[in-house]
VOPAGU-2260 file (C-alpha; in pm, 1 decimal, decimal comma):
REM VOPAGU-2260
SITE   aa  ch    i         X         Y         Z
SITE  MET   A    0       0,0       0,0       0,0
SITE  PRO   A    1     272,3     257,4      71,5
SITE  ARG   A    2     398,1     232,9    -288,6
SITE  ILE   A    3      56,5     330,7    -423,5
SITE  PHE   A    4      40,2     632,8    -193,8
SITE  HIS   A    5     393,6     726,0    -289,4
SITE  ALA   A    6     311,5     704,9    -662,7
SITE  LEU   A    7     -13,0     897,3    -612,2
SITE  ALA   A    8     165,2    1168,3    -413,4
SITE  LEU   A    9     433,6    1189,7    -681,6
SITE  LEU   A   10     168,7    1222,7    -953,1
SITE  ILE   A   11     -13,5    1498,2    -762,3
SITE  CYS   A   12     311,7    1687,7    -708,5
SITE  ALA   A   13     401,5    1657,3   -1076,9
SITE  LEU   A   14      61,0    1788,6   -1184,7
SITE  ALA   A   15      80,7    2077,3    -938,8
SITE  ALA   A   16     429,8    2165,8   -1062,8
SITE  CYS   A   17     308,5    2167,7   -1425,0
SITE  ALA   A   18      11,3    2386,1   -1336,7
SITE  LEU   A   19     229,7    2637,6   -1154,1
SITE  ALA   A   20     510,8    2636,8   -1409,3
SITE  ALA   A   21     305,1    2740,1   -1713,8
SITE  PRO   A   22       9,5    2954,1   -1616,9
SITE  VAL   A   23    -237,5    2984,1   -1901,4
SITE  ARG   A   24    -406,1    3319,9   -1912,6
SITE  ALA   A   25    -725,3    3354,5   -2109,7
SITE  ASP   A   26    -887,6    3688,5   -2178,1
SITE  SER   A   27   -1222,6    3786,8   -2319,6
SITE  LEU   A   28   -1305,6    4041,3   -2586,5
SITE  TYR   A   29   -1652,8    4195,1   -2564,1
SITE  ARG   A   30   -1837,8    4325,6   -2869,8
SITE  CYS   A   31   -2081,6    4590,3   -2743,0
SITE  VAL   A   32   -2359,4    4757,3   -2942,2
SITE  ALA   A   33   -2500,2    5093,1   -2829,1
SITE  ALA   A   34   -2860,5    5203,6   -2874,2
SITE  ARG   A   35   -2771,8    5393,9   -3194,2
SITE  GLY   A   36   -2602,6    5086,2   -3341,0
SITE  THR   A   37   -2239,6    5187,8   -3290,5
SITE  VAL   A   38   -2012,6    4891,7   -3223,9
SITE  SER   A   39   -1719,8    4893,2   -2983,3
SITE  TYR   A   40   -1473,8    4624,7   -2879,1
SITE  GLN   A   41   -1336,3    4623,8   -2525,7
SITE  ASN   A   42   -1176,4    4394,1   -2270,7
SITE  ALA   A   43   -1432,5    4468,9   -1997,1
SITE  PRO   A   44   -1803,5    4381,7   -1989,3
SITE  CYS   A   45   -2037,0    4622,1   -2167,5
SITE  ALA   A   46   -2184,7    4919,7   -1983,5
SITE  GLY   A   47   -2548,8    4931,7   -1880,2
SITE  ASN   A   48   -2659,2    5133,4   -2183,3
SITE  GLN   A   49   -2496,6    4885,9   -2426,3
SITE  ARG   A   50   -2587,3    4530,0   -2508,8
SITE  THR   A   51   -2333,1    4251,1   -2532,7
SITE  ASP   A   52   -2341,7    4118,1   -2886,6
SITE  ARG   A   53   -2060,8    3865,1   -2863,3
SITE  VAL   A   54   -1788,7    3748,9   -2622,7
SITE  ILE   A   55   -1468,8    3610,6   -2775,7
SITE  ASP   A   56   -1225,9    3417,8   -2554,9
SITE  TYR   A   57    -860,8    3427,8   -2656,6
SITE  GLN   A   58    -512,6    3370,7   -2521,1
SITE  PRO   A   59    -277,7    3667,2   -2567,2
SITE  GLU   A   60      52,5    3591,3   -2736,0
SITE  ALA   A   61     372,0    3641,6   -2543,3
SITE  MET   A   62     560,8    3957,3   -2635,9
SITE  PRO   A   63     904,2    3883,3   -2783,8
SITE  ALA   A   64    1194,0    4033,2   -2595,9
SITE  ALA   A   65    1347,0    4330,3   -2774,9
SITE  ALA   A   66    1704,5    4280,9   -2881,0
SITE  PRO   A   67    1932,7    4538,8   -2720,5
SITE  LYS   A   68    2091,0    4774,2   -2974,5
SITE  SER   A   69    2445,7    4880,8   -2957,5
SITE  VAL   A   70    2525,4    5248,1   -2921,8
SITE  ALA   A   71    2697,5    5251,5   -3261,1
SITE  ALA   A   72    2392,4    5103,0   -3436,5
SITE  HIS   A   73    2167,7    5360,7   -3270,6
SITE  ARG   A   74    2395,4    5644,4   -3382,9
SITE  ARG   A   75    2389,8    5514,8   -3742,7
SITE  VAL   A   76    2008,8    5511,0   -3743,9
SITE  VAL   A   77    1990,5    5863,0   -3601,5
SITE  SER   A   78    2245,3    5985,0   -3856,2
SITE  VAL   A   79    2047,5    5841,8   -4149,4
SITE  ARG   A   80    1725,3    5996,7   -4020,6
SITE  ARG   A   81    1884,8    6338,9   -3980,3
SITE  ARG   A   82    2024,9    6324,0   -4333,6
SITE  TRP   A   83    1684,7    6224,3   -4471,2
SITE  TYR   A   84    1506,6    6511,5   -4295,8
SITE  ARG   A   85    1760,8    6764,0   -4423,8
SITE  THR   A   86    1737,3    6648,6   -4786,4
SITE  THR   A   87    1361,8    6588,9   -4807,4
SITE  PRO   A   88    1179,2    6891,2   -4951,7
SITE  ILE   A   89     878,5    7024,6   -4767,3
SITE  ARG   A   90     563,8    6934,4   -4953,1
SITE  ARG   A   91     281,4    7182,2   -4947,4
SITE  ALA   A   92     -76,8    7073,0   -4989,7
SITE  VAL   A   93    -218,7    7146,1   -5333,2
SITE  PRO   A   94    -552,2    7326,7   -5297,5
SITE  THR   A   95    -845,0    7124,5   -5426,4
SITE  ALA   A   96   -1145,7    7259,1   -5614,5
SITE  ALA   A   97   -1348,0    7255,4   -5292,5
SITE  ASP   A   98   -1075,6    7457,0   -5116,2
SITE  ARG   A   99   -1069,6    7716,8   -5394,1
SITE  CYS   A  100   -1449,4    7741,9   -5386,7
SITE  ARG   A  101   -1454,1    7778,7   -5007,2
SITE  LYS   A  102   -1186,7    8048,7   -5025,6
SITE  GLY   A  103   -1380,2    8236,0   -5295,9
SITE  LYS   A  104   -1698,8    8229,2   -5087,4
SITE  ALA   A  105   -1508,5    8350,9   -4781,2
SITE  LYS   A  106   -1363,3    8640,5   -4983,0
SITE  ARG   A  107   -1712,2    8731,9   -5104,5
SITE  GLU   A  108   -1849,8    8728,8   -4746,9
SITE  ALA   A  109   -1561,5    8947,2   -4627,0
SITE  ALA   A  110   -1625,2    9195,6   -4909,7
SITE  LEU   A  111   -1998,8    9200,7   -4834,2
SITE  GLN   A  112   -1925,4    9270,2   -4467,1
SITE  ARG   A  113   -1689,2    9551,6   -4569,7
SITE  LEU   A  114   -1945,1    9706,2   -4808,2
SITE  GLY   A  115   -2231,7    9678,6   -4562,1
SITE  LEU   A  116   -2564,2    9807,1   -4694,8
SITE  LYS   A  117   -2396,2   10039,8   -4948,3
SITE  ARG   A  118   -2351,9    9762,8   -5204,1
SITE  THR   A  119   -2468,4    9799,5   -5559,9
SITE  PHE   A  120   -2583,9    9549,5   -5815,7
SITE  ALA   A  121   -2248,0    9585,0   -5992,1
SITE  ASP   A  122   -2063,8    9498,4   -5667,4
SITE  LEU   A  123   -2280,3    9188,7   -5615,4
SITE  SER   A  124   -2236,1    9081,0   -5978,7
SITE  ARG   A  125   -1857,6    9121,3   -5958,2
SITE  LEU   A  126   -1834,1    8922,5   -5630,4
SITE  ASP   A  127   -2064,4    8646,9   -5758,6
SITE  ALA   A  128   -1864,0    8619,2   -6082,6
SITE  ALA   A  129   -1547,0    8563,5   -5878,6
SITE  VAL   A  130   -1719,1    8287,3   -5677,8
SITE  ARG   A  131   -1853,5    8124,1   -5996,1
SITE  ALA   A  132   -1504,3    8126,1   -6144,6
SITE  ALA   A  133   -1356,6    7969,5   -5829,4
SITE  CYS   A  134   -1632,1    7709,7   -5792,0
SITE  GLY   A  135   -1645,9    7619,7   -6159,0
SITE  ASP   A  136   -2012,6    7700,8   -6214,9
């Protein structure tokens, strides 16, 4: 009988050691739907004003350890980046048709504010022609 107890105790100790050595961590991902139909994913249960649409269980992957860089390698990377920033021309945004139209309308509004109530039909025609030219009408 003592051999059976010894084997059973050894088996229990081995199982306990395996369970403690490699803890398995499982997480849950909640898909929540709000009253307006917007969907959000979160790692906590849904709030009271949202309904839980789906719960997905997963095991997160272990993060790989980052390889330490040498000081010389870091300096080379920084040097290349500095050279690139110095030689790269600054690109300016090209105005689109909508931008030109918006700018033309803003100019017209500014001119109308400046003229006040002393505007003539010729002034309005001139300002509208400029907007039509900018907006492509």
